[in-house]
C-alpha positions as CSV (number, residue, x, y, z in Angstrom):
1,M,0.0,0.0,0.0
2,Y,1.1,3.6,-0.5
3,V,1.5,5.7,2.7
4,I,1.9,9.4,3.4
5,A,3.0,10.3,6.9
6,V,2.9,13.8,8.3
7,Y,4.0,14.9,11.7
8,D,4.1,17.9,14.0
9,I,6.4,17.8,17.0
10,S,6.4,20.5,19.6
11,T,9.9,21.9,19.9
12,M,9.2,24.4,22.6
13,E,11.5,22.6,25.0
14,P,14.9,20.7,24.4
15,A,13.1,17.3,24.8
16,G,11.0,18.3,21.8
17,Q,14.0,19.0,19.7
18,R,15.3,15.5,20.5
19,R,11.9,13.9,19.6
20,L,11.9,15.8,16.3
21,A,15.3,14.3,15.4
22,R,14.2,10.8,16.5
23,I,10.9,10.8,14.6
24,M,12.6,12.1,11.4
25,K,15.2,9.4,11.7
26,K,12.6,6.7,12.3
27,M,10.5,7.9,9.3
28,R,13.5,7.8,7.0
29,Q,14.0,4.1,7.9
30,Y,10.6,3.3,6.3
31,L,9.6,6.1,3.9
32,H,11.0,8.7,1.5
33,H,11.5,12.2,2.9
34,T,9.4,14.4,0.6
35,Q,9.2,17.7,2.4
36,K,10.1,18.9,5.9
37,S,7.7,16.8,8.0
38,V,6.2,14.8,5.1
39,F,7.2,11.3,4.1
40,E,5.7,8.9,1.6
41,G,6.3,5.5,0.0
42,E,5.2,1.9,-0.3
43,L,4.8,-0.2,2.9
44,S,3.4,-3.5,3.8
45,V,0.7,-3.7,6.4
46,A,3.2,-5.2,8.9
47,K,5.7,-2.4,8.3
48,L,3.1,0.3,8.6
49,M,2.0,-1.2,11.9
50,A,5.6,-1.3,13.1
51,L,6.2,2.3,12.1
52,Q,3.0,3.4,13.9
53,K,4.0,1.6,17.0
54,E,7.6,3.0,17.0
55,A,6.3,6.5,16.3
56,K,3.9,6.3,19.2
57,E,6.8,5.3,21.5
58,I,8.8,8.5,20.4
59,I,6.2,11.2,20.5
60,N,4.6,13.0,23.4
61,E,0.9,12.3,22.9
62,E,0.0,15.5,24.7
63,T,1.9,17.9,22.5
64,D,2.8,16.0,19.2
65,Y,1.0,14.1,16.5
66,V,1.6,11.9,13.5
67,V,-0.9,11.3,10.8
68,F,-0.7,8.3,8.4
69,F,-2.7,8.4,5.2
70,R,-3.1,4.9,3.9
71,I,-3.9,4.4,0.2
72,D,-4.5,0.8,-0.6
73,N,-4.6,1.2,-4.3
74,K,-1.9,3.5,-5.6
75,K,-3.7,3.7,-9.0
76,N,-6.3,5.9,-7.2
77,V,-3.7,8.5,-6.3
78,E,-2.6,11.3,-8.6
79,R,0.3,13.3,-7.3
80,Q,0.4,16.9,-8.5
81,C,3.1,19.4,-7.6
82,V,3.4,23.1,-8.2
83,G,6.9,24.4,-8.5
84,I,10.0,22.2,-8.4
85,Q,9.2,18.7,-9.2
86,L,10.8,16.4,-6.7
87,D,10.7,12.7,-7.0
88,P,11.1,11.1,-3.6
89,T,12.6,8.0,-5.1
90,E,15.4,9.7,-7.1
91,V,17.7,10.0,-4.1
92,I,17.7,6.3,-3.1
93,I,21.2,5.1,-2.3
């Protein structure tokens, strides 16, 4: 399935800065970094569940959030961009 993940981490205190770095690192293990706090890519159901569990362990549920958009059929998605066209898969090492 295709997944888009978006997060907002409160960085008002030093612990928030650390959570922000940790959640970004975790997202990069599973998805392609598209823009600031936006990641996207193909994941299995098991990997999505693992990522959701790991993200929940990182964030502060009172001040932070992560949203996962799950698209079961990628053929139903049309990605349109205005401005610089960035392909999240072009920087795969």
